[in-house]
Biopython code that builds the backbone (N, CA, C, O; Angstrom):
import numpy as np
from Bio.PDB.StructureBuilder import StructureBuilder

atoms = [
    (1, "UNK", "N", (19.919, 13.204, 48.803)),
    (1, "UNK", "CA", (20.042, 14.607, 48.907)),
    (1, "UNK", "C", (20.440, 15.367, 50.262)),
    (1, "UNK", "O", (19.692, 15.214, 51.228)),
    (2, "UNK", "N", (21.565, 16.172, 50.385)),
    (2, "UNK", "CA", (22.094, 16.452, 51.625)),
    (2, "UNK", "C", (21.158, 17.878, 52.019)),
    (2, "UNK", "O", (20.915, 18.766, 51.202)),
    (3, "UNK", "N", (20.761, 17.875, 53.269)),
    (3, "UNK", "CA", (20.251, 19.177, 53.834)),
    (3, "UNK", "C", (21.104, 20.046, 54.343)),
    (3, "UNK", "O", (22.132, 19.593, 54.848)),
    (4, "UNK", "N", (20.921, 21.219, 54.332)),
    (4, "UNK", "CA", (21.905, 22.358, 54.870)),
    (4, "UNK", "C", (21.196, 22.650, 56.055)),
    (4, "UNK", "O", (19.981, 22.738, 56.233)),
    (5, "UNK", "N", (22.449, 22.832, 57.097)),
    (5, "UNK", "CA", (21.849, 23.416, 58.385)),
    (5, "UNK", "C", (21.425, 24.809, 58.265)),
    (5, "UNK", "O", (22.122, 25.554, 57.575)),
    (6, "UNK", "N", (20.437, 25.240, 58.808)),
    (6, "UNK", "CA", (20.045, 26.560, 58.918)),
    (6, "UNK", "C", (20.880, 27.392, 59.767)),
    (6, "UNK", "O", (21.031, 27.068, 60.945)),
    (7, "UNK", "N", (21.465, 28.477, 59.273)),
    (7, "UNK", "CA", (22.360, 29.285, 60.188)),
    (7, "UNK", "C", (21.422, 30.284, 61.082)),
    (7, "UNK", "O", (20.399, 30.824, 60.661)),
    (8, "UNK", "N", (21.848, 30.396, 62.111)),
    (8, "UNK", "CA", (20.984, 31.397, 63.045)),
    (8, "UNK", "C", (21.552, 32.655, 62.930)),
    (8, "UNK", "O", (22.765, 32.814, 63.066)),
    (9, "UNK", "N", (20.718, 33.648, 62.673)),
    (9, "UNK", "CA", (21.081, 35.033, 62.611)),
    (9, "UNK", "C", (20.754, 35.872, 63.861)),
    (9, "UNK", "O", (19.603, 35.991, 64.281)),
    (10, "UNK", "N", (21.676, 36.364, 64.351)),
    (10, "UNK", "CA", (21.542, 37.153, 65.655)),
    (10, "UNK", "C", (21.568, 38.640, 65.322)),
    (10, "UNK", "O", (22.465, 39.210, 64.701)),
    (11, "UNK", "N", (20.355, 39.244, 65.867)),
    (11, "UNK", "CA", (20.374, 40.688, 65.908)),
    (11, "UNK", "C", (21.427, 41.412, 66.784)),
    (11, "UNK", "O", (21.776, 40.882, 67.839)),
    (12, "UNK", "N", (21.907, 42.507, 66.425)),
    (12, "UNK", "CA", (22.904, 43.258, 67.125)),
    (12, "UNK", "C", (22.248, 43.622, 68.574)),
    (12, "UNK", "O", (21.039, 43.795, 68.727)),
    (13, "UNK", "N", (22.997, 43.693, 69.377)),
    (13, "UNK", "CA", (22.699, 43.897, 70.814)),
    (13, "UNK", "C", (23.787, 45.050, 71.304)),
    (13, "UNK", "O", (24.998, 44.837, 71.249)),
    (14, "UNK", "N", (23.278, 46.173, 71.744)),
    (14, "UNK", "CA", (24.208, 47.206, 71.817)),
    (14, "UNK", "C", (24.437, 47.480, 73.451)),
    (14, "UNK", "O", (24.330, 48.641, 73.845)),
    (15, "UNK", "N", (24.747, 46.436, 74.389)),
    (15, "UNK", "CA", (24.928, 46.645, 75.737)),
    (15, "UNK", "C", (26.241, 47.405, 75.989)),
    (15, "UNK", "O", (26.254, 48.382, 76.737)),
    (16, "UNK", "N", (27.244, 47.001, 75.422)),
    (16, "UNK", "CA", (28.413, 47.836, 75.915)),
    (16, "UNK", "C", (28.535, 49.284, 75.351)),
    (16, "UNK", "O", (29.228, 50.160, 75.867)),
    (17, "UNK", "N", (27.832, 49.417, 74.310)),
    (17, "UNK", "CA", (27.714, 50.716, 73.556)),
    (17, "UNK", "C", (27.095, 51.652, 74.429)),
    (17, "UNK", "O", (27.603, 52.728, 74.742)),
    (18, "UNK", "N", (25.800, 51.158, 74.885)),
    (18, "UNK", "CA", (24.880, 51.848, 75.863)),
    (18, "UNK", "C", (25.650, 52.180, 77.164)),
    (18, "UNK", "O", (25.699, 53.302, 77.667)),
    (19, "UNK", "N", (26.267, 51.021, 77.665)),
    (19, "UNK", "CA", (26.841, 51.305, 79.041)),
    (19, "UNK", "C", (27.895, 52.585, 78.998)),
    (19, "UNK", "O", (27.936, 53.502, 79.818)),
    (20, "UNK", "N", (28.793, 52.399, 77.756)),
    (20, "UNK", "CA", (29.667, 53.446, 77.711)),
    (20, "UNK", "C", (29.185, 54.866, 77.338)),
    (20, "UNK", "O", (29.802, 55.868, 77.699)),
    (21, "UNK", "N", (28.110, 54.906, 76.639)),
    (21, "UNK", "CA", (27.475, 56.162, 76.263)),
    (21, "UNK", "C", (26.752, 56.991, 77.401)),
    (21, "UNK", "O", (26.606, 58.211, 77.475)),
    (22, "UNK", "N", (26.311, 55.921, 78.329)),
    (22, "UNK", "CA", (25.548, 56.558, 79.525)),
    (22, "UNK", "C", (26.510, 56.598, 80.614)),
    (22, "UNK", "O", (26.041, 56.933, 81.702)),
    (23, "UNK", "N", (27.722, 56.337, 80.566)),
    (23, "UNK", "CA", (28.795, 56.635, 81.517)),
    (23, "UNK", "C", (28.694, 55.555, 82.778)),
    (23, "UNK", "O", (29.222, 55.786, 83.866)),
    (24, "UNK", "N", (27.982, 54.404, 82.501)),
    (24, "UNK", "CA", (27.890, 53.489, 83.596)),
    (24, "UNK", "C", (29.092, 52.576, 83.662)),
    (24, "UNK", "O", (29.525, 52.080, 82.621)),
    (25, "UNK", "N", (29.677, 52.318, 84.881)),
    (25, "UNK", "CA", (30.731, 51.457, 84.909)),
    (25, "UNK", "C", (30.334, 49.989, 85.049)),
    (25, "UNK", "O", (29.273, 49.715, 85.611)),
    (26, "UNK", "N", (31.157, 48.997, 84.551)),
    (26, "UNK", "CA", (30.673, 47.699, 84.375)),
    (26, "UNK", "C", (30.575, 46.933, 85.890)),
    (26, "UNK", "O", (29.882, 45.932, 86.073)),
    (27, "UNK", "N", (31.294, 47.508, 86.811)),
    (27, "UNK", "CA", (31.280, 47.105, 88.174)),
    (27, "UNK", "C", (29.792, 47.427, 88.891)),
    (27, "UNK", "O", (29.288, 46.692, 89.740)),
    (28, "UNK", "N", (29.222, 48.598, 88.412)),
    (28, "UNK", "CA", (28.039, 48.926, 88.960)),
    (28, "UNK", "C", (26.860, 48.017, 88.405)),
    (28, "UNK", "O", (25.883, 47.796, 89.120)),
    (29, "UNK", "N", (26.953, 47.538, 87.236)),
    (29, "UNK", "CA", (26.039, 46.685, 86.748)),
    (29, "UNK", "C", (26.283, 45.247, 87.230)),
    (29, "UNK", "O", (25.332, 44.467, 87.291)),
    (30, "UNK", "N", (27.450, 44.891, 87.555)),
    (30, "UNK", "CA", (27.599, 43.526, 88.132)),
    (30, "UNK", "C", (27.277, 43.486, 89.600)),
    (30, "UNK", "O", (26.957, 42.456, 90.193)),
    (31, "UNK", "N", (27.390, 44.755, 90.183)),
    (31, "UNK", "CA", (26.758, 44.643, 91.607)),
    (31, "UNK", "C", (25.228, 44.634, 91.537)),
    (31, "UNK", "O", (24.583, 43.999, 92.372)),
    (32, "UNK", "N", (24.735, 45.212, 90.718)),
    (32, "UNK", "CA", (23.220, 45.117, 90.481)),
    (32, "UNK", "C", (22.704, 43.754, 90.164)),
    (32, "UNK", "O", (21.608, 43.371, 90.573)),
    (33, "UNK", "N", (23.554, 42.973, 89.380)),
    (33, "UNK", "CA", (23.132, 41.615, 89.016)),
    (33, "UNK", "C", (23.621, 40.671, 90.081)),
    (33, "UNK", "O", (23.297, 39.490, 89.956)),
    (34, "UNK", "N", (24.299, 40.999, 91.029)),
    (34, "UNK", "CA", (24.941, 40.285, 92.069)),
    (34, "UNK", "C", (25.812, 39.190, 91.497)),
    (34, "UNK", "O", (25.690, 38.005, 91.808)),
    (35, "UNK", "N", (26.812, 39.726, 90.531)),
    (35, "UNK", "CA", (27.802, 38.819, 89.810)),
    (35, "UNK", "C", (29.080, 39.410, 90.102)),
    (35, "UNK", "O", (29.103, 40.493, 90.688)),
    (36, "UNK", "N", (30.216, 38.796, 89.745)),
    (36, "UNK", "CA", (31.539, 39.462, 89.625)),
    (36, "UNK", "C", (31.544, 40.113, 88.242)),
    (36, "UNK", "O", (30.785, 39.804, 87.323)),
    (37, "UNK", "N", (32.603, 41.161, 88.204)),
    (37, "UNK", "CA", (32.747, 42.067, 87.091)),
    (37, "UNK", "C", (33.027, 41.058, 85.998)),
    (37, "UNK", "O", (32.280, 41.126, 85.021)),
    (38, "UNK", "N", (34.150, 39.961, 85.991)),
    (38, "UNK", "CA", (34.328, 39.260, 85.014)),
    (38, "UNK", "C", (33.108, 38.588, 84.265)),
    (38, "UNK", "O", (32.921, 38.555, 83.049)),
    (39, "UNK", "N", (32.415, 38.122, 85.149)),
    (39, "UNK", "CA", (31.147, 37.512, 84.714)),
    (39, "UNK", "C", (30.159, 38.501, 83.950)),
    (39, "UNK", "O", (29.453, 38.159, 83.001)),
    (40, "UNK", "N", (30.208, 39.660, 84.453)),
    (40, "UNK", "CA", (29.475, 40.733, 83.659)),
    (40, "UNK", "C", (29.937, 41.102, 82.169)),
    (40, "UNK", "O", (29.195, 41.451, 81.252)),
    (41, "UNK", "N", (31.359, 40.944, 82.133)),
    (41, "UNK", "CA", (32.099, 41.090, 80.725)),
    (41, "UNK", "C", (31.706, 39.858, 79.903)),
    (41, "UNK", "O", (31.505, 40.009, 78.698)),
    (42, "UNK", "N", (31.600, 38.815, 80.390)),
    (42, "UNK", "CA", (31.145, 37.579, 79.726)),
    (42, "UNK", "C", (29.620, 37.632, 79.279)),
    (42, "UNK", "O", (29.222, 37.029, 78.282)),
    (43, "UNK", "N", (28.884, 38.320, 80.010)),
    (43, "UNK", "CA", (27.619, 38.642, 79.363)),
    (43, "UNK", "C", (27.473, 39.616, 78.374)),
    (43, "UNK", "O", (26.600, 39.563, 77.507)),
    (44, "UNK", "N", (28.431, 40.642, 78.495)),
    (44, "UNK", "CA", (28.586, 41.548, 77.414)),
    (44, "UNK", "C", (28.813, 40.781, 75.971)),
    (44, "UNK", "O", (28.101, 40.936, 74.979)),
    (45, "UNK", "N", (29.940, 39.937, 76.073)),
    (45, "UNK", "CA", (30.443, 39.148, 74.810)),
    (45, "UNK", "C", (29.401, 38.097, 74.394)),
    (45, "UNK", "O", (29.278, 37.776, 73.212)),
    (46, "UNK", "N", (28.668, 37.575, 75.353)),
    (46, "UNK", "CA", (27.749, 36.499, 75.130)),
    (46, "UNK", "C", (26.372, 36.928, 75.335)),
    (46, "UNK", "O", (25.693, 36.160, 76.017)),
    (47, "UNK", "N", (25.753, 38.084, 74.854)),
    (47, "UNK", "CA", (24.613, 38.831, 75.259)),
    (47, "UNK", "C", (23.327, 37.831, 75.058)),
    (47, "UNK", "O", (22.271, 38.044, 75.654)),
    (48, "UNK", "N", (23.509, 36.705, 74.155)),
    (48, "UNK", "CA", (22.098, 36.073, 74.120)),
    (48, "UNK", "C", (21.928, 35.104, 75.343)),
    (48, "UNK", "O", (20.929, 34.387, 75.403)),
    (49, "UNK", "N", (22.723, 35.080, 76.148)),
    (49, "UNK", "CA", (22.536, 34.211, 77.325)),
    (49, "UNK", "C", (21.826, 35.146, 78.489)),
    (49, "UNK", "O", (21.507, 34.672, 79.579)),
    (50, "UNK", "N", (21.628, 36.444, 78.153)),
    (50, "UNK", "CA", (21.014, 37.189, 79.247)),
    (50, "UNK", "C", (19.516, 36.947, 79.342)),
    (50, "UNK", "O", (18.803, 36.894, 78.340)),
    (51, "UNK", "N", (19.106, 36.814, 80.473)),
    (51, "UNK", "CA", (17.586, 36.491, 80.626)),
    (51, "UNK", "C", (16.889, 37.919, 80.557)),
    (51, "UNK", "O", (17.509, 38.982, 80.516)),
    (52, "UNK", "N", (15.542, 37.787, 80.550)),
    (52, "UNK", "CA", (14.794, 39.105, 80.556)),
    (52, "UNK", "C", (14.818, 39.806, 81.828)),
    (52, "UNK", "O", (14.846, 41.036, 81.884)),
    (53, "UNK", "N", (14.806, 39.021, 82.897)),
    (53, "UNK", "CA", (15.191, 39.783, 84.311)),
    (53, "UNK", "C", (16.234, 40.477, 84.247)),
    (53, "UNK", "O", (16.274, 41.662, 84.577)),
    (54, "UNK", "N", (17.430, 39.659, 83.711)),
    (54, "UNK", "CA", (18.769, 40.371, 83.913)),
    (54, "UNK", "C", (18.738, 41.654, 83.022)),
    (54, "UNK", "O", (19.218, 42.699, 83.460)),
    (55, "UNK", "N", (18.192, 41.591, 81.799)),
    (55, "UNK", "CA", (17.990, 42.723, 80.858)),
    (55, "UNK", "C", (17.445, 43.829, 81.440)),
    (55, "UNK", "O", (17.930, 44.954, 81.314)),
    (56, "UNK", "N", (16.172, 43.500, 82.260)),
    (56, "UNK", "CA", (15.605, 44.691, 83.062)),
    (56, "UNK", "C", (16.409, 45.381, 84.049)),
    (56, "UNK", "O", (16.268, 46.582, 84.275)),
    (57, "UNK", "N", (17.221, 44.666, 84.621)),
    (57, "UNK", "CA", (18.040, 45.173, 85.770)),
    (57, "UNK", "C", (19.284, 45.935, 85.151)),
    (57, "UNK", "O", (19.784, 46.923, 85.687)),
    (58, "UNK", "N", (19.637, 45.492, 84.215)),
    (58, "UNK", "CA", (20.871, 46.039, 83.310)),
    (58, "UNK", "C", (20.314, 47.403, 82.780)),
    (58, "UNK", "O", (20.968, 48.432, 82.953)),
    (59, "UNK", "N", (19.179, 47.413, 82.174)),
    (59, "UNK", "CA", (18.491, 48.691, 81.661)),
    (59, "UNK", "C", (18.377, 49.765, 82.575)),
    (59, "UNK", "O", (18.769, 50.918, 82.395)),
    (60, "UNK", "N", (17.684, 49.196, 83.787)),
    (60, "UNK", "CA", (17.511, 50.224, 84.850)),
    (60, "UNK", "C", (18.752, 50.786, 85.520)),
    (60, "UNK", "O", (18.790, 51.924, 85.987)),
    (61, "UNK", "N", (19.783, 49.914, 85.543)),
    (61, "UNK", "CA", (21.090, 50.482, 86.200)),
    (61, "UNK", "C", (21.681, 51.527, 85.104)),
    (61, "UNK", "O", (22.080, 52.615, 85.521)),
    (62, "UNK", "N", (21.744, 51.262, 83.854)),
    (62, "UNK", "CA", (22.314, 52.189, 82.995)),
    (62, "UNK", "C", (21.417, 53.413, 82.738)),
    (62, "UNK", "O", (21.908, 54.460, 82.317)),
    (63, "UNK", "N", (20.078, 53.279, 82.998)),
    (63, "UNK", "CA", (19.177, 54.252, 82.854)),
    (63, "UNK", "C", (18.483, 54.523, 81.601)),
    (63, "UNK", "O", (18.282, 55.646, 81.137)),
    (64, "UNK", "N", (18.117, 53.360, 81.066)),
    (64, "UNK", "CA", (17.352, 53.216, 79.650)),
    (64, "UNK", "C", (16.265, 52.220, 79.865)),
    (64, "UNK", "O", (16.138, 51.491, 80.848)),
    (65, "UNK", "N", (15.452, 52.289, 78.751)),
    (65, "UNK", "CA", (14.413, 51.185, 78.655)),
    (65, "UNK", "C", (14.930, 49.971, 78.093)),
    (65, "UNK", "O", (15.671, 50.115, 77.120)),
    (66, "UNK", "N", (14.681, 48.713, 78.529)),
    (66, "UNK", "CA", (15.246, 47.390, 78.048)),
    (66, "UNK", "C", (15.171, 47.388, 76.515)),
    (66, "UNK", "O", (16.131, 47.036, 75.829)),
    (67, "UNK", "N", (13.986, 47.798, 75.992)),
    (67, "UNK", "CA", (13.984, 47.750, 74.371)),
    (67, "UNK", "C", (15.031, 48.702, 73.622)),
    (67, "UNK", "O", (15.151, 48.586, 72.402)),
    (68, "UNK", "N", (15.724, 49.560, 74.268)),
    (68, "UNK", "CA", (16.645, 50.382, 73.725)),
    (68, "UNK", "C", (17.848, 49.665, 73.475)),
    (68, "UNK", "O", (18.585, 49.990, 72.544)),
    (69, "UNK", "N", (18.136, 48.590, 74.335)),
    (69, "UNK", "CA", (19.348, 47.813, 74.165)),
    (69, "UNK", "C", (19.441, 47.142, 72.724)),
    (69, "UNK", "O", (20.506, 46.612, 72.409)),
    (70, "UNK", "N", (18.475, 47.142, 71.925)),
    (70, "UNK", "CA", (18.427, 46.498, 70.556)),
    (70, "UNK", "C", (18.742, 47.556, 69.411)),
    (70, "UNK", "O", (18.713, 47.282, 68.211)),
    (71, "UNK", "N", (19.031, 48.733, 69.915)),
    (71, "UNK", "CA", (19.346, 49.934, 69.111)),
    (71, "UNK", "C", (20.483, 50.668, 69.438)),
    (71, "UNK", "O", (20.714, 50.902, 70.624)),
    (72, "UNK", "N", (21.329, 51.122, 68.441)),
    (72, "UNK", "CA", (22.586, 51.817, 68.830)),
    (72, "UNK", "C", (22.187, 53.196, 69.541)),
    (72, "UNK", "O", (21.134, 53.765, 69.250)),
    (73, "UNK", "N", (23.117, 53.719, 70.522)),
    (73, "UNK", "CA", (22.908, 54.842, 71.185)),
    (73, "UNK", "C", (22.898, 56.083, 70.143)),
    (73, "UNK", "O", (23.491, 55.900, 69.081)),
    (74, "UNK", "N", (22.361, 57.147, 70.334)),
    (74, "UNK", "CA", (22.542, 58.239, 69.347)),
    (74, "UNK", "C", (24.089, 58.873, 69.102)),
    (74, "UNK", "O", (24.263, 59.780, 68.288)),
]
sb = StructureBuilder()
sb.init_structure("model")
sb.init_model(0)
sb.init_chain("A")
sb.init_seg("    ")
for serial, (resi, resn, name, xyz) in enumerate(atoms, 1):
    if name == "N":
        sb.init_residue(resn, " ", resi, " ")
    sb.init_atom(name, np.array(xyz, "f"), 0.0, 1.0, " ", f" {name:<3s}", serial, name[0])
structure = sb.get_structure()
């Protein structure tokens, strides 16, 4: 009997949407994280690689609570 590989389901993460809604520029968050702007854009695309510490810095820079990143902006 063949076993199926369990697919991983990822919850949506609204980093780009919150950044744009709050009017924060990507370079501002990149500076806060001490990375290049292109590396920040990579984090936006691959958000599951963001650590809890980075998530806190990003949320503080945007001006929201870290838990809000899991829900879409109004």
